[in-house]
N, C-alpha and C positions, 0 to 999 in steps of 0.2 A: 301296297302301302310303301311309300319311300321311307327308308330308315336312315336316320342321321348317325354316322359312325363317330363315336366319342372316345377320346383318350382322357384318362383321369390322372391328375398329378397330386399325390398325397393320399395315403390310405390309412390314416390314423382313425380315431374314433368316429369323427364326422365323415371322413373320406369313405369309410366302409359303408356308411348309410347311403351316401350318394351313389357309390359304385353299385350297391345292391339294387337301388331303385333303377338306375340306368340299365343294368344287366337283365333284370327280371320283371320290372313293374311298369315300364314305359314302352308301349307297343311300337312306337315309331322311333325308338332309339336302340342302338347296339353298342355295347362296350367292346371295343376292339383293341385297346392298348392301355397300359398302365405304367406309371413312372413313380419311383420312390427311391430314396437313398437308404431305406431300411430293408435289408434282405428278407426279413420275415414278412413284410408287407407284400413284397413281390411274390413270395411263396403263397400267400393268401390269395392273390390275384389269380395265380395259376390253379390252385386247388379248389377254391370256393367260387370263383367267378368265371372260370373257364377261359381266362385270358392268357394266351401264350406269348404274345408280343409285349415284352416288358423291358423297361429301360431304367437306368440310374441317372441319366442325363436328360433334362427337360428339352434342351435344344435338339438333341438327337431324336427324341420322340417326335418333335415337330417335323423334322426333316425326313424321317424314315417311315413313320407309322401311317397306316391307311386310315386317316381320320378326317372328318369334316369340322369337328368342334373339340374344344378342350374344357374340362371341368377342373378348376384350380382349387385345391383344398389343402394347400401347403401352409408352412409357417407364414404368419402375416407379413413379415419383412420381405418375403419373396414374391408377394402377389404382383406388384406393379411391373417389375421387369418381365415377369412371366406373361402378364397381360399384353404388354407391348410386343414381346417376341412372338406370341401366338397370333395376334392380329396382323403383324407384319408378315407372318407366314401364311396368311390367308385363311386362318381358322376362326370360326365363331367361338366366343368365350363366355363361359359362366365362371364366376369367382365367388368364393365364400367371403363373408365380411371378416375384418374391415377391408376397405379398398386398399389402404396403405397404412404405414405406421407413422407417416408425417405428411403434411400438406404438399410438400414438394413432390413426394412420390405420387400422390394423388393427381397432381397436375401432369406428371409424366403419363399416367394412365389416361387422363382426359385427352391429351394430345394424340395418343395412339388411337383412341376411339374416334376422335374427330377426323383422323386421316382415313378411316375405313368405315364410312357410313353404310357401305354395302354389306357389312358384317354385323351380326347380332351380338350385342354385349349385354350381360345381365349380372347384377350384383345380388348376392344371396341374403337379402333382408327377409328371411323366411316368415317372420311373424306377420307380415302383411298378407301371407297366404294361409295363415291359421283361420279356421272357420269363425271362431269367436271374434277375433280382431277384425276380420273382413266384415262380419255382421255389424260390429260396432261402427266401423267407418261408413257403411251404408246408412245406418240409422242417423249418424251425425250429418251426413250429406243431405238426408231427407228432412232435416230439421226437427228430429224427434226430441232432442234435448235443448232446443233453442241454439243460442250462440255458445260454443264451447269456450271456456275461459280458464280452465285449469286441468292439468293432467298430473296424476299422482301415480308413480310407477315403482314397483318393488321387484327386485331380482336377487335372490339369495341362493347360492349353491349349497348343496348338502354337506353337513359336517362329515358324512361318511367318505367324501372325496377330498377332504381338506389337504391331505398329504400331497396330492397332485397339484393343488393350487399353490402350496408352499414351494414346491419344487420349481414351478413356473414363474413365481413372483419376481425373481431378479431380472427376468427378461420380458415381463408382461407389459411394460410401459406404465404400470400403475393401475389401481383398481378400476378407475373410470374407463380408460382405454380398453382394458381387459373385459369389463363386464357391462358397461352402460351404453354401448353403441346402439344396440337394438332399441332400448328405451328412448334414446335421443332421436332416432329415426321415427319412432312411433309418435313422439310428441310433435315433431314437425308435421307429420302426416295428419294427425287428428286435428291440430290447431290450424293447419293451413298457412303457417307463416314461420318466420325464422327467429331464433333466439338472439338477443342482443347483449345480454350480460349474464354472468353466473357467479354464484358464491358457493363454496364447497368446504366441507370438513370431513375428517376421518378419525377413526379410533381403533385401538386394538386392545382387547381385554383377555383373550383366551390363548392366542397363539403368537408369542413374541417374535417368532421367526419372520412374520410379515414385516414388523418394524425393522428387524435386522436387514431386510431386503429393501428398505426404504419404501415400504408399501403399508397398507392397512388391511385389516380383515373386514371392516365395515366402513361405509362412507355415505354421505348424503350431499346432494347438490340442489340448489334453488336457482331456477332460470326465470328471466323476464323476457317476453317475446315482443316483437315489434308492434303488435296491436295492443299491448298491455296485458296479455294473458300470462299465466304463471305455469311453471312446471316444477315438479319435485321428483327427484330420483333417490331411491334408497337401494344400495347394492351391498352385498355381503357374501361371506363364504362359509357360514357356520349354521345353517338351518338344521335343527336337530331332527325335523320330521321328514325331510326330503328336499326336492328341488322346488323352490317357491317363487313363482312368477305371478304377479298381480298388477292390474292396471285399472285405474278409475279415471273416467273423463267426466268433468262436471260442466254443465251448461246453464244458461239462464232459465231453462224450463225443465231441467231434469238432469239425471246422470246415468252413466253406464258403468258397471263394475264387472271386470273380467277376472275370473279365477280367484275369487276371494278365498276359497279353499282349493288348493292344487290337487284336485281329486285324481286318483289313479283310474277310476271308472265310476259307474253309477251305483256300485254295490256298497252296502254298509254292513259291517261286521258287528254282531252283538255278542259280547262275552263278559267275563268277569271284570274287564276294564271299562265297560260301558258300551255305548254305541260309537263305533270307530269307523271313520272314513279313511282308507289308506291313501297315501299321497304318492305322486310320481317321484321317481328317484333320480332322474337325469334329464338333460335337455333333449337327447335323442328320443327318449320315451315321450316327453311332453309334446314335442313338435314333430313327431313321426310323420303325420299326414301332411303337415305344412312343407316339410322337406321334399316330399314326393310331389306335391302340387306345384312348388316353385320350379322344380326341375322339368316337370311336364310342360309348364309355361315356357321355359327356355327352349325346349325342343320344338314346341309348336311354333314359337316365334321364328326359329331358324327355318322351319319348313315353309312358313308363310312369308319369309323375307321382311319381317318387321321387328321393331324394338319393343321390349317389355316396358311396363310402367316404372320400374325401378331403374334409374339411370346412373351413369358414372358420377354425375354431379351430386346425386344424393349421397354417394360415398364420400366425396370430398367435403361436403358441408358437414356431415356427421363427424368426420375425422377432425375437422377444424373445431367443432364444438367440443369434442372429446378432449382435444389438446387444451382448449381454454379452461375446461373444467379441471383438468389435471393441474394447470398453472394456479387456478384458484385454490385447489386443495393443498398444494405445496406452499403457497405464499400466505394464505389466509385473507387475501384481498378480493374485492369484487373485480372481476375481469371482464372487460368489454370484448365482445365477440365480433370479429370482422370477417 
């Protein structure tokens, strides 16, 4: 079996998930190099992943490492120049979301992808690879709920991790760019069309540090789509019970609801508090399988010389919608999406 040699850039919380999948769970992949500006992350690569070829400079890894492909899991603002550098160096590229932190960066990535049609590029919208979301898409395409005309999405990080969110808030780009990109992508995917306008509001009741960073701890947005369909997004950072992600797609003949209770597993605990269903505590836990499946898809596409279904243009469009949503949140006005 041909193995694709992969170098990973970024070994934070999600980077470690991808690195472990490449190193130990994908038969036709081999993790041969790692890059990080954090010394402890490079020590992790050596000790836990068995990767001795490590770098602190991304371009140096591209030049010297024995790799066919790169997995980019770095800070969002670094994605696009790293995508361009890797493609121009002849490497296949997987990058985590978002594609970029502004639309011009996304256009830079688009141009690089267009220059190299012979190379595989994939953007990590992993929820499309979650079995429940993929099942919902299959049912929608099969007409099981008629014509979909509304998507309601909720994504709330756990209160247990709020200190990390507060620390990241000054550089996050705002709550929608930070938290709503996956929901924006799913709305486009499920409804099969693009958003044309958005109205958004936010509030902070528990942690004033978010307001001090010109951010909010909770926000909502309402979208209108080109075919008249509607989308609603509720994002937040203070779920007391764990990591809460829920999506409902409503159609003319029925609806599909995904994760109304963010269950940790199928077990129910019966004790003095009643019948309790424990909830997942973080996004790596909730989407563990989806992260593996999306990376396997990337490696398989590289082997087959083809492109995955998630394109660079999906990244640009979601970023544009995210920016329009942020403008609507900041101004209180209805914003046209172009």
